C-alpha positions in Angstrom: 17.2 5.0 -41.4 21.0 4.9 -41.6 22.4 5.8 -45.1 25.8 5.6 -46.5 27.6 7.6 -49.2 27.7 5.6 -52.5 29.6 8.1 -54.7 29.5 11.5 -56.4 27.8 12.7 -59.5 28.7 16.1 -61.0 30.0 17.2 -57.7 26.9 16.2 -55.7 27.2 13.6 -53.1 24.7 10.8 -53.5 23.6 8.4 -50.7 22.1 5.0 -50.5 18.7 6.3 -49.4 16.9 5.6 -52.8 18.3 2.1 -52.7 17.1 1.6 -49.2 13.6 3.0 -50.1 13.5 0.6 -53.0 14.4 -2.3 -50.7 11.7 -1.2 -48.2 9.1 -1.1 -51.0 10.2 -4.5 -52.2 9.8 -5.9 -48.8 6.4 -4.3 -48.5 5.3 -5.8 -51.8 6.6 -9.2 -50.7 4.6 -9.0 -47.5 1.5 -8.4 -49.6 2.2 -11.5 -51.6 2.8 -13.6 -48.4 -0.8 -12.7 -47.4 -2.4 -13.6 -50.7 -3.0 -17.4 -50.1 -4.9 -16.7 -46.8 -6.7 -13.8 -48.3 -7.7 -15.7 -51.4 -8.9 -18.6 -49.2 -11.0 -16.1 -47.2 -12.5 -14.4 -50.2 -13.3 -17.5 -52.2 -15.2 -19.0 -49.3 -17.0 -15.8 -48.4 -19.9 -16.0 -50.9 -20.7 -19.8 -50.3 -20.8 -19.2 -46.6 -22.8 -16.0 -47.0 -25.4 -17.8 -49.2 -25.7 -20.7 -46.8 -26.2 -18.2 -43.9 -28.7 -16.2 -46.0 -30.7 -19.4 -46.8 -30.7 -20.8 -43.3 -31.4 -17.4 -41.6 -34.2 -16.4 -44.0 -35.9 -19.7 -43.5 -35.7 -19.6 -39.7 -36.6 -15.9 -39.3 -39.6 -15.8 -41.5 -40.9 -19.2 -40.2 -40.5 -17.8 -36.7 -42.4 -14.6 -37.6 -45.1 -16.5 -39.3 -45.7 -18.8 -36.4 -45.6 -16.2 -33.6 -49.3 -16.5 -33.2 -49.0 -20.0 -32.0 -46.0 -19.2 -29.8 -43.8 -21.7 -31.6 -42.3 -18.8 -33.6 -40.9 -17.3 -30.4 -38.6 -20.2 -29.9 -37.7 -20.3 -33.6 -36.7 -16.7 -33.4 -34.5 -17.4 -30.4 -32.8 -20.1 -32.4 -32.4 -17.7 -35.3 -30.6 -15.2 -33.1 -28.1 -17.8 -31.9 -27.7 -19.0 -35.5 -26.7 -15.6 -36.8 -24.4 -15.2 -33.8 -22.7 -18.3 -35.0 -22.3 -17.1 -38.5 -21.1 -13.7 -37.3 -18.5 -15.3 -35.0 -17.4 -17.5 -37.9 -16.8 -14.3 -40.0 -14.6 -12.9 -37.2 -12.6 -16.1 -36.9 -12.1 -16.2 -40.7 -10.9 -12.6 -40.8 -8.4 -13.3 -38.0 -7.2 -16.4 -39.9 -6.8 -14.2 -43.0 -4.3 -12.1 -41.1 -6.5 -9.2 -40.0 -6.3 -7.8 -36.4 -8.6 -9.5 -34.0 -11.9 -7.7 -33.5 -13.2 -7.4 -29.9 -16.2 -9.6 -29.5 -19.5 -8.1 -28.2 -20.6 -8.5 -24.6 -23.4 -11.0 -25.0 -24.3 -11.3 -21.3 -25.0 -8.4 -18.9 -22.0 -7.7 -16.7 -22.2 -8.6 -13.1 -25.5 -10.5 -13.5 -25.9 -14.3 -13.2 -26.7 -16.3 -16.3 -30.2 -17.8 -16.1 -32.3 -19.7 -18.5 -34.8 -16.8 -19.0 -32.0 -14.3 -19.6 -30.3 -16.6 -22.1 -33.6 -17.4 -23.9 -35.1 -13.9 -24.2 -32.0 -11.7 -23.8 -31.3 -11.7 -27.6 -34.5 -9.7 -28.2 -33.2 -6.7 -26.2 -29.5 -7.1 -27.1 -28.7 -4.9 -30.1 -25.8 -7.1 -31.1 -28.0 -9.9 -32.1 -30.1 -7.7 -34.4 -26.9 -6.4 -36.0 -25.7 -9.9 -36.5 -29.0 -10.7 -38.1 -28.7 -7.7 -40.4 -25.2 -8.7 -41.3 -26.1 -12.4 -42.1 -29.3 -11.6 -44.0 -28.5 -8.5 -46.0 -25.0 -7.0 -45.6 -22.8 -10.0 -46.0 -24.6 -11.6 -49.0 -24.4 -8.3 -51.0 -20.8 -7.5 -50.1 -19.6 -11.1 -50.6 -21.1 -11.3 -54.1 -19.2 -8.2 -55.1 -15.9 -9.3 -53.5 -16.2 -12.9 -54.7 -16.9 -11.8 -58.3 -14.0 -9.4 -58.3 -11.7 -12.0 -56.9 -12.7 -14.7 -59.4 -12.4 -12.4 -62.4 -9.1 -10.9 -61.3 -7.5 -14.3 -60.4 -8.9 -15.9 -63.6 -7.5 -13.2 -65.9 -4.1 -13.4 -64.1 -3.9 -17.1 -64.3 -5.3 -17.4 -67.8 -3.0 -14.7 -69.2 0.1 -16.2 -67.7 -0.7 -19.6 -69.0 -2.2 -18.6 -72.4 0.9 -19.6 -74.3 0.3 -23.2 -73.2 -3.4 -23.6 -74.1 -4.2 -20.9 -76.6 -2.9 -22.9 -79.6 -5.3 -25.8 -78.8 -8.4 -23.6 -79.2 -10.1 -24.1 -82.6 -10.2 -20.7 -84.5 -12.6 -21.7 -87.4 -13.5 -18.8 -89.6 -12.9 -16.2 -86.8 -12.1 -12.8 -88.2 -12.1 -10.7 -85.0 -8.9 -10.5 -83.0 -8.6 -8.0 -80.1 -4.9 -7.4 -80.6 -5.3 -6.4 -84.2 -8.3 -4.1 -83.3 -6.3 -2.3 -80.7 -3.2 -1.8 -82.9 -5.3 -0.6 -85.9 -7.2 1.8 -83.7 -4.0 3.1 -82.0 -1.9 3.7 -85.1 -4.6 4.2 -87.7 -3.1 1.6 -90.1 -4.0 -1.8 -91.3 -1.8 -4.2 -89.3 -0.1 -7.2 -91.0 1.1 -9.3 -88.0 -0.3 -12.7 -87.1 -3.3 -11.8 -85.0 -3.1 -15.1 -83.1 0.4 -14.3 -81.9 -0.8 -10.8 -81.1 -3.7 -12.1 -79.0 -1.3 -14.4 -77.2 1.1 -11.6 -76.3 -1.9 -9.4 -75.3 -3.2 -12.1 -72.9 0.3 -12.5 -71.5 0.6 -8.8 -70.8 -2.9 -8.8 -69.2 -1.9 -11.8 -67.1 1.2 -10.1 -65.8 -0.6 -6.9 -65.0 -3.5 -8.6 -63.2 -1.1 -11.0 -61.4 1.1 -8.0 -60.3 -1.9 -6.2 -58.9 -3.6 -9.2 -57.3 -2.1 -8.7 -53.8 -3.5 -5.2 -53.7 -7.0 -6.4 -54.8 -7.1 -9.3 -52.2 -5.8 -7.0 -49.5 -8.3 -4.3 -50.3 -11.3 -6.6 -50.4 -10.2 -8.3 -47.2 -9.9 -4.9 -45.5 -13.4 -4.0 -46.8 -14.8 -7.1 -45.1 -12.8 -6.3 -41.9 -14.1 -2.8 -41.7 -17.7 -3.9 -42.1 -17.2 -6.6 -39.5 -15.6 -4.2 -37.1 -18.5 -1.8 -37.4 -21.3 -4.4 -37.3 -20.0 -7.4 -35.5 -17.5 -5.9 -33.1 -18.1 -4.6 -29.6 -19.3 -1.1 -29.0 -17.1 1.6 -27.6 -19.6 2.1 -24.7 -19.0 -1.6 -23.8 -15.3 -1.1 -23.7 -15.8 1.9 -21.4 -18.1 -0.1 -19.2 -15.5 -2.8 -18.9 -12.9 -0.2 -18.1 -15.1 1.3 -15.4 -15.8 -2.1 -14.0 -12.1 -3.0 -14.0 -11.2 0.3 -12.3 -13.9 -0.2 -9.7 -12.7 -3.8 -9.0 -9.1 -2.6 -8.9 -10.0 0.2 -6.5 -12.0 -2.2 -4.3 -9.1 -4.6 -4.3 -6.6 -1.9 -3.5 -8.8 -0.7 -0.5 -9.2 -4.2 0.8 -5.4 -4.9 0.4 -4.5 -1.7 2.3 -7.0 -2.5 5.0 -5.5 -6.0 5.4 -2.0 -4.6 5.4 -2.9 -2.1 8.1 -4.6 -4.8 10.2 -1.5 -7.0 9.8 0.8 -4.1 10.8 -1.4 -3.4 13.8 -1.3 -7.1 14.8 2.4 -7.3 14.3 3.0 -4.2 16.3 0.7 -5.5 19.1 2.3 -9.0 19.2 5.9 -7.8 18.8 7.3 -4.4 19.6 4.3 -3.3 21.8 4.7 -6.3 24.1 8.5 -5.8 24.2 8.0 -2.1 25.0 5.5 -2.9 27.8 8.0 -5.4 29.3 10.8 -2.8 28.9 8.7 -0.3 30.8 8.1 -2.8 33.6 11.8 -3.7 33.7 12.9 -0.1 34.0 10.3 0.5 36.8 11.7 -2.6 38.7 15.2 -1.4 38.2 14.3 2.0 39.6 12.9 0.4 42.8 16.0 -1.7 43.2 18.6 1.1 42.6 19.0 1.9 46.4 18.4 -1.6 47.9 20.0 -3.9 45.2 22.2 -2.0 42.8 23.6 -5.2 41.2 20.1 -6.6 40.6 19.1 -3.2 39.1 22.1 -3.3 36.8 21.2 -6.8 35.6 17.6 -5.8 35.0 18.8 -2.7 33.0 21.2 -4.9 31.0 18.2 -7.1 30.1 16.2 -4.0 29.3 18.9 -2.9 26.9 18.7 -6.3 25.1 14.9 -5.9 25.0 15.3 -2.4 23.4 17.7 -3.8 20.8 15.3 -6.6 19.9 12.5 -4.2 19.7 14.5 -1.9 17.3 15.3 -5.0 15.2 11.7 -6.0 15.0 10.7 -2.4 14.0 13.4 -2.5 11.3 12.1 -5.8 10.0 8.5 -4.4 9.8 9.7 -1.4 8.0 11.7 -3.6 5.5 8.4 -5.4 4.7 6.8 -2.2 3.5 9.4 0.4 2.2 12.9 0.0 3.5 15.3 2.9 3.1 17.5 0.9 0.6 14.5 0.6 -1.7 14.1 4.4 -1.8 17.8 5.0 -2.1 19.1 2.3 -4.5 16.0 0.9 -6.3 14.0 -2.3 -6.5 16.7 -4.8 -7.6 19.2 -3.8 -4.9 16.5 -3.9 -2.3 15.4 -7.4 -3.5 19.0 -8.5 -3.4 19.2 -7.4 0.3 15.9 -9.2 0.9 17.2 -12.4 -0.6 20.4 -12.3 1.4 18.4 -12.2 4.7 16.2 -15.1 3.8 16.6 -18.2 6.1 16.0 -20.3 3.0 18.5 -19.9 0.1 17.0 -18.0 -2.7 18.6 -17.6 -6.1 17.8 -14.2 -7.7 17.5 -14.2 -11.5 16.9 -10.9 -13.3 18.0 -9.1 -16.5 17.2 -5.7 -15.0 20.2 -3.6 -14.2 20.6 -2.9 -10.4 20.4 0.9 -11.0 17.1 0.8 -13.0 14.4 2.8 -11.3 10.7 2.6 -11.6 7.9 4.8 -10.2 7.9 4.8 -6.3 4.5 3.1 -6.2 5.6 0.3 -8.5 8.8 -0.3 -6.6 7.0 -0.4 -3.3 4.4 -2.8 -4.6 6.9 -5.1 -6.3 9.1 -5.2 -3.3 6.0 -5.9 -1.1 5.2 -8.9 -3.4 8.7 -10.2 -3.2 8.8 -9.8 0.6 5.5 -11.5 1.1 6.6 -14.4 -1.1 9.8 -14.7 0.8 7.9 -14.6 4.1 5.5 -17.3 3.1 8.4 -19.4 1.8 10.1 -19.3 5.2 6.9 -19.9 7.2 4.9 -22.5 5.3 6.8 -24.1 2.4 9.2 -26.4 4.2 11.5 -25.8 1.2 15.2 -26.1 1.1 15.9 -23.8 -1.9 14.0 -21.4 -4.1 14.4 -19.2 -7.2 13.1 -15.6 -7.5 12.7 -14.3 -11.1 12.2 -10.6 -11.8 12.0 -9.2 -15.3 10.2 -7.0 -17.7 8.3 -8.1 -20.8 6.0 -6.4 -23.4 2.9 -8.2 -24.6 1.4 -8.2 -28.1 -0.7 -5.1 -27.2 2.4 -3.1 -26.3 1.8 -3.1 -22.6 4.9 -3.5 -20.4 4.7 -5.9 -17.4 6.9 -6.5 -14.4 6.9 -10.2 -13.6 7.9 -11.4 -10.1 8.0 -15.3 -9.9 9.1 -17.4 -6.9 9.6 -21.1 -7.4 10.5 -23.5 -4.5 10.9 -27.2 -3.9 8.6 -27.3 -0.8 5.5 -29.3 0.1 3.1 -27.2 -2.1 -0.5 -26.8 -1.2 -0.6 -23.0 -1.5 -4.0 -21.6 -2.3 -5.9 -18.4 -2.9 -8.9 -19.3 -0.7 -10.3 -16.8 1.7 -8.5 -16.9 5.0 -5.1 -17.9 3.5 -2.1 -15.6 3.5 -2.0 -15.3 -0.3 -5.5 -13.8 -0.5 -4.2 -10.4 0.8 -1.4 -10.5 -1.8 -3.9 -11.3 -4.5 -6.0 -8.3 -3.5 -3.0 -6.0 -3.6 -1.9 -7.2 -7.0 -5.4 -6.9 -8.4 -5.5 -3.4 -6.9 -2.6 -2.6 -9.3 -4.6 -4.1 -12.2 -2.3 -7.0 -12.3 -2.6 -10.8 -11.9 -1.4 -13.3 -9.3 -0.9 -16.8 -10.5 -0.6 -19.7 -8.1 0.5 -23.2 -9.2 1.1 -25.3 -6.1 0.0 -28.9 -6.3 0.2 -30.9 -3.1 3.7 -32.3 -2.8 5.2 -29.4 -4.7 6.8 -27.7 -6.4 5.2 -24.3 -5.9 5.2 -21.5 -8.5 3.7 -18.1 -7.6 3.9 -15.2 -10.0 2.7 -11.7 -9.9 2.2 -9.8 -13.2 2.1 -6.0 -12.6 1.6 -3.5 -15.4 4.3 -0.8 -15.7 2.8 2.6 -16.0 3.9 4.5 -19.1 6.3 7.4 -18.5 
């Protein structure tokens, strides 16, 4: 925090830091008040919803248990499990609406297994989440909600009643009342017989209580909401083991996709070498052999053949350079991703406008630069071969999502005929495999008739 000198006191320099801290505290208290309406709405509805959930669930559960002997209860219990799942999901949605961070939902279906009728019907009996949701709906939530609802009603009522007591207190008939709380407190505190008007004293006391309870209301609503959120996170949220399983599954899928992408890239390189430079080199070898045979008998013919062989050698070198540029050109290693993409765009037969907010000298990890360049090169190649476009726009930029993860986005938009697809056998499938191997996403929006938008979202590894 930057502070500024505000003056001197007895030779000691003072700064603006206490003032800044006071402002920060004021902003924090204001943030608490901004959350009060949603938190009050959550807390006031908690007990009615919990009581309805308790009544419905108790009726279904015990009816199902009682009729198990005639097999009807089995289906009633299945309905009970899905009912408590609905009430638990409603609690998670309400907590998120109240401003609390979203809780990861449980994994209801086994991973990598098809959903069948029997698995959907009888799976809840062996899924621990359904039993936890049943426990939450039948026992935990009713007990906790009664406590939080009572505290909320009492606290809000005292705050509202105390702040407005000066309006309605005078209309309440006093009769022969001889007990006044304000007089009792003053007499006890000072040990004397007070002589002030007790009605005015009670009015002032209620106003003081109203101010105190109103001032602390944001802390009460936030604390009670946090209590519900903590219980829901422990009972209704996903288990850490499930997150680990998903992580392992994602890593396995990414690894498989990366292996597939590398295999396809190697096969493509082999095909390109076979169809291009290798054929040219074979012809170059044959031309040199022919020229050697004609050196003595036809020197002019040999010279013409050698000149053509030189042209073949130059073409072969250019093809090899083009192939190397498609994977990791020297300019990418020397000057970085943006400069390499600028060079790629400049060589495109279809005009491409590059848009980026990344400085040309910005460097990323070598793996990320190679992968992003490969994506851009593949998109430019597909643009030239299949799009029939006359212009395109390439967008490269960084962004950070709500979870704090930084992504590198590479988008290509053209005005071509459209029809690009990720179906097997199409050129974009290999690119999709490579991006998924980087734990990224490839998005294709290409209706027939165009325009085409293809974007790759690649996570940027942390330093």
